[in-house]
Each structure stands twice: as structure tokens, then as C-alpha cells.
PLY file of the C-alpha trace (Angstrom):
ply
format ascii 1.0
element vertex 258
property float x
property float y
property float z
element edge 257
property int vertex1
property int vertex2
end_header
69.12 29.40 153.47
68.20 25.85 152.50
65.23 23.72 153.53
64.21 20.09 153.25
60.50 19.29 153.40
59.53 15.64 153.46
56.42 14.67 151.55
56.50 18.01 149.76
54.99 17.01 146.42
51.39 17.64 147.42
48.93 18.71 150.10
50.40 20.48 153.14
53.98 19.60 152.24
53.69 21.48 148.95
52.14 24.52 150.62
54.90 24.68 153.23
57.62 24.24 150.62
56.21 27.20 148.68
55.99 29.31 151.84
59.63 28.57 152.57
60.56 29.67 149.05
58.62 32.90 149.60
60.77 33.44 152.70
63.96 33.14 150.67
64.79 29.45 151.11
66.05 27.10 148.46
64.04 23.91 148.93
64.66 20.20 148.58
61.31 18.60 147.77
61.26 15.05 149.13
58.97 12.40 147.70
58.67 8.64 147.67
56.13 7.71 144.99
54.77 11.14 143.99
57.50 12.06 141.51
55.25 13.98 139.12
53.79 16.10 141.93
57.25 16.72 143.39
58.57 17.91 140.04
55.60 20.27 139.73
56.38 21.69 143.18
60.00 22.17 142.12
58.80 24.12 139.10
56.62 26.35 141.26
59.53 27.09 143.59
61.85 27.89 140.70
59.19 30.26 139.33
59.53 32.17 142.61
63.20 32.68 141.89
64.54 30.07 144.29
66.60 26.95 143.72
64.81 23.62 144.15
65.41 19.92 143.66
63.27 16.80 143.96
64.90 14.15 146.14
63.47 10.64 146.46
63.69 8.41 149.52
61.60 5.66 151.09
61.56 6.75 154.72
60.79 3.20 155.84
64.25 2.21 154.55
66.97 2.95 157.09
69.58 3.42 154.39
67.42 5.77 152.32
66.35 7.78 155.37
69.99 8.14 156.41
70.92 9.32 152.93
68.13 11.84 152.44
69.50 14.91 154.21
73.01 14.58 152.72
71.41 14.19 149.27
69.29 17.30 149.84
72.31 19.25 151.01
74.30 18.20 147.97
71.43 19.07 145.60
71.09 22.57 147.06
74.79 23.26 147.46
75.17 23.59 151.21
73.91 22.63 154.67
70.19 22.35 155.38
69.10 25.08 157.79
65.38 24.24 157.99
63.91 20.75 158.18
60.16 20.12 158.02
59.29 16.54 158.95
55.96 16.38 157.16
55.80 12.92 155.52
53.62 10.58 157.54
51.74 7.31 157.46
48.14 7.58 158.68
46.45 4.20 158.65
43.65 3.00 160.87
44.14 0.33 163.50
43.04 -0.22 167.07
44.44 -1.69 170.27
42.96 -4.99 169.12
43.83 -4.96 165.42
47.28 -3.32 165.55
49.82 -5.70 164.02
53.59 -5.75 164.07
53.49 -4.50 160.48
51.25 -1.51 161.26
53.32 -0.72 164.36
56.58 -0.79 162.41
55.19 1.27 159.52
53.90 4.05 161.79
56.93 4.09 164.07
59.32 3.96 161.12
57.70 6.76 159.13
56.43 8.99 161.91
59.19 8.65 164.52
62.36 6.89 163.36
62.71 8.81 160.08
62.24 12.24 161.69
64.79 11.30 164.35
67.31 10.23 161.71
66.84 13.47 159.79
67.17 15.59 162.95
70.30 13.69 163.94
71.84 14.19 160.51
70.91 17.86 160.51
72.59 18.36 163.88
75.74 16.70 162.55
76.14 19.47 159.96
78.45 22.42 160.54
75.80 25.03 161.28
76.82 28.48 162.41
75.51 29.73 165.74
75.80 33.50 165.48
75.07 36.13 168.13
72.66 39.02 168.14
73.24 42.62 169.19
72.97 41.59 172.84
75.64 38.95 172.46
73.09 36.13 172.81
73.18 33.08 170.53
71.04 32.74 167.42
70.35 29.15 166.43
71.79 27.98 163.16
68.81 25.88 162.14
65.14 25.11 162.67
63.30 21.78 162.78
59.51 21.70 162.49
57.82 18.35 163.16
54.31 17.98 161.79
52.43 16.17 164.51
48.66 16.21 165.10
46.40 18.06 167.50
45.30 14.67 168.85
48.45 14.46 170.99
46.76 17.17 173.11
43.48 15.24 173.29
44.17 11.53 173.11
41.66 9.06 171.70
42.00 5.31 171.05
41.36 5.80 167.33
44.23 5.29 164.86
46.12 3.55 167.62
49.62 3.06 166.19
49.52 6.45 164.48
48.62 8.22 167.72
51.38 6.45 169.65
53.95 7.40 167.01
52.85 11.04 166.87
52.84 11.25 170.67
56.39 9.94 170.67
57.32 12.51 168.00
56.01 15.25 170.30
58.27 13.91 173.06
61.16 13.84 170.57
60.41 17.47 169.71
60.81 18.54 173.32
63.83 16.43 174.18
65.64 17.34 170.94
64.94 21.01 171.67
66.74 20.52 174.97
69.57 18.40 173.64
70.40 20.37 170.50
70.13 23.95 171.77
71.39 26.47 170.94
72.50 25.00 167.61
68.96 24.04 166.60
65.48 25.11 167.52
62.97 22.24 167.40
59.23 22.89 167.28
56.04 21.25 166.11
52.78 22.08 164.37
49.62 20.11 165.12
47.05 20.51 162.34
43.41 19.70 162.87
40.86 19.23 160.07
42.60 20.97 157.18
42.28 18.80 154.05
39.84 15.94 153.61
41.48 12.55 153.77
41.04 9.82 151.13
38.77 7.81 153.45
36.57 10.78 154.34
33.44 12.08 152.63
33.07 15.82 152.20
30.01 15.73 154.48
31.99 14.01 157.25
34.86 16.44 156.78
32.54 19.43 156.99
30.96 18.03 160.14
34.39 17.51 161.71
35.36 21.13 161.00
32.06 22.43 162.37
32.52 20.56 165.66
35.71 22.42 166.62
35.60 25.16 169.27
35.80 27.86 166.58
33.27 25.95 164.44
35.77 25.96 161.60
38.82 24.01 160.61
42.12 25.28 159.27
43.16 26.11 155.74
46.58 25.11 154.38
47.54 28.80 154.49
46.93 28.77 158.26
49.43 25.95 158.69
51.91 27.77 156.47
51.44 30.89 158.60
52.43 28.90 161.70
55.55 27.76 159.89
56.34 31.36 158.91
56.01 32.40 162.55
58.44 29.71 163.68
60.94 30.83 161.06
61.09 34.26 162.68
60.52 33.44 166.37
64.14 33.11 167.45
63.29 32.59 171.14
60.79 29.76 170.57
61.78 26.11 170.90
60.15 22.93 172.18
56.67 24.23 171.36
53.62 22.75 169.66
51.27 25.10 167.78
47.88 23.50 167.24
46.31 24.89 164.07
42.97 23.19 164.49
40.14 25.60 165.22
40.51 24.64 168.87
39.75 20.98 168.21
42.18 19.93 170.95
40.05 21.90 173.45
36.79 20.26 172.47
34.59 19.50 175.47
31.34 18.54 173.72
31.55 14.84 174.47
28.39 12.69 174.20
27.94 12.57 178.01
28.24 16.38 178.33
25.61 16.84 175.63
23.20 14.46 177.35
23.48 11.54 174.96
25.60 8.44 174.75
0 1
1 2
2 3
3 4
4 5
5 6
6 7
7 8
8 9
9 10
10 11
11 12
12 13
13 14
14 15
15 16
16 17
17 18
18 19
19 20
20 21
21 22
22 23
23 24
24 25
25 26
26 27
27 28
28 29
29 30
30 31
31 32
32 33
33 34
34 35
35 36
36 37
37 38
38 39
39 40
40 41
41 42
42 43
43 44
44 45
45 46
46 47
47 48
48 49
49 50
50 51
51 52
52 53
53 54
54 55
55 56
56 57
57 58
58 59
59 60
60 61
61 62
62 63
63 64
64 65
65 66
66 67
67 68
68 69
69 70
70 71
71 72
72 73
73 74
74 75
75 76
76 77
77 78
78 79
79 80
80 81
81 82
82 83
83 84
84 85
85 86
86 87
87 88
88 89
89 90
90 91
91 92
92 93
93 94
94 95
95 96
96 97
97 98
98 99
99 100
100 101
101 102
102 103
103 104
104 105
105 106
106 107
107 108
108 109
109 110
110 111
111 112
112 113
113 114
114 115
115 116
116 117
117 118
118 119
119 120
120 121
121 122
122 123
123 124
124 125
125 126
126 127
127 128
128 129
129 130
130 131
131 132
132 133
133 134
134 135
135 136
136 137
137 138
138 139
139 140
140 141
141 142
142 143
143 144
144 145
145 146
146 147
147 148
148 149
149 150
150 151
151 152
152 153
153 154
154 155
155 156
156 157
157 158
158 159
159 160
160 161
161 162
162 163
163 164
164 165
165 166
166 167
167 168
168 169
169 170
170 171
171 172
172 173
173 174
174 175
175 176
176 177
177 178
178 179
179 180
180 181
181 182
182 183
183 184
184 185
185 186
186 187
187 188
188 189
189 190
190 191
191 192
192 193
193 194
194 195
195 196
196 197
197 198
198 199
199 200
200 201
201 202
202 203
203 204
204 205
205 206
206 207
207 208
208 209
209 210
210 211
211 212
212 213
213 214
214 215
215 216
216 217
217 218
218 219
219 220
220 221
221 222
222 223
223 224
224 225
225 226
226 227
227 228
228 229
229 230
230 231
231 232
232 233
233 234
234 235
235 236
236 237
237 238
238 239
239 240
240 241
241 242
242 243
243 244
244 245
245 246
246 247
247 248
248 249
249 250
250 251
251 252
252 253
253 254
254 255
255 256
256 257
């Protein structure tokens, strides 16, 4: 079994790459600028007894995005059977400030590149076996990392939200179009790791405001991935790992303040 995880040098990508290795996958660790971190992740995977390789690509380049999955397959010695589309651009804009550049960056990284990788994965010669009941078993799994906000839309991070919402639509339509060869699912993290623009106080407050009054840990997201690896009858689904943030009802008007 062979996996490709985009943006796997650090943060959630690294954690998911390691979880895949624990499940017996050889892993291609994609990076763009984080070469040192990617090489460290490769070392950690190899220490688990699995094969690993760091593969660089700028996912905003059409040529490099098109070449990534074949390069990963070549580095690992066979077809990719699990693809985790984790790499993402997350930059703030609004309906007023969104520019053509911010639109293109978010759509290119968060929608076009995952589509290209899914398309290239489907073009591989993946075996569709049958189980004891004579029913098909998919030959591969795609997991798109989305965001819980596609379940509870806000106007913040405008281009990002549009791109992630489109990726959720891609998840469902690809699940239809590529079955039974591939299963295509998504994970929607909530507050899991503090972002570079966020203070620890703000991050703690965000976690505390979820329905469960807690956020997720990286291990929770990895557990959702592990479930999808084994859940052979699940496709076209989004698992929100967010402490119930997508169910939040405590809006300022409901709490009596504006």
C-alpha cells in the first residue's frame, strides 16, 4: 500500500503521514518550501519500518501538480492507493478585498490541485477486488482535507471558503463518478492547531466556544483518517473533527447581545 500526503512535512500533514505508516503504508511526503521538515518526516516514517520519500511540487504550477502523483508513484515503486489532499492556502480576504490574485491562489491550491491529483490517481491501474459476498472493494481512497466551515458558512476568509466549499462538492461528485474504483471522502477539522496569525488566548477562546467546549487534537484528525482507511462502505462523506463547531448556535443575537 502506498500513500501520497500533500503538505506532509509539518502540522496535520505530518501526523497523518505517520498514521498511514503505522497502518502499513509506504508514504510519499509532499512539500513545496518545507524541505527540512519533509525530510524529518521521511526519517520518522522509515524508523517505523516503512518506505518513504520526499517529493517537491508547487501546487500552483499546473505542470508540477500534474507531475506530482507520477513522481510519488515512481519514488515508492508502484501505484498510489491512498491520496490525502492536505496542502492548502489559508489567507484572509473578504467580498470587498478579494483580488484576482487571491482568488487564483486559493482556487489553484485548494481546488484545482486536488482535482488534478484525483484525476491522475484514477488514471492508474488500480485493482478492484471482491469480498466474500462477491461485492467490489475499492482499489484506492482519497481524503480531502476541507474545513468545518463548509457546514456553517461565514463571510470570513472569502476566497478560501469558496474554494473549500467547491472541494466539498468535488468530494461528492468524484465519489459518484469514480466508484467503485475509488472511495472519496473528506475531513473537516475545526480548531486543532493555532495558526500563525492567532494568539494562544484567541485560539483557546475559539476551542472553548465549540459545542463540546473543546477543540480537536491532531490525533483526533488522524483517528478520522484511520477510520476512513477501514470503512470500505463509506464514500462521499465529510467527517467534521471540530468539537461540534459546525453546530454552534451561540450567535450574538441568541445570547442577547450584538
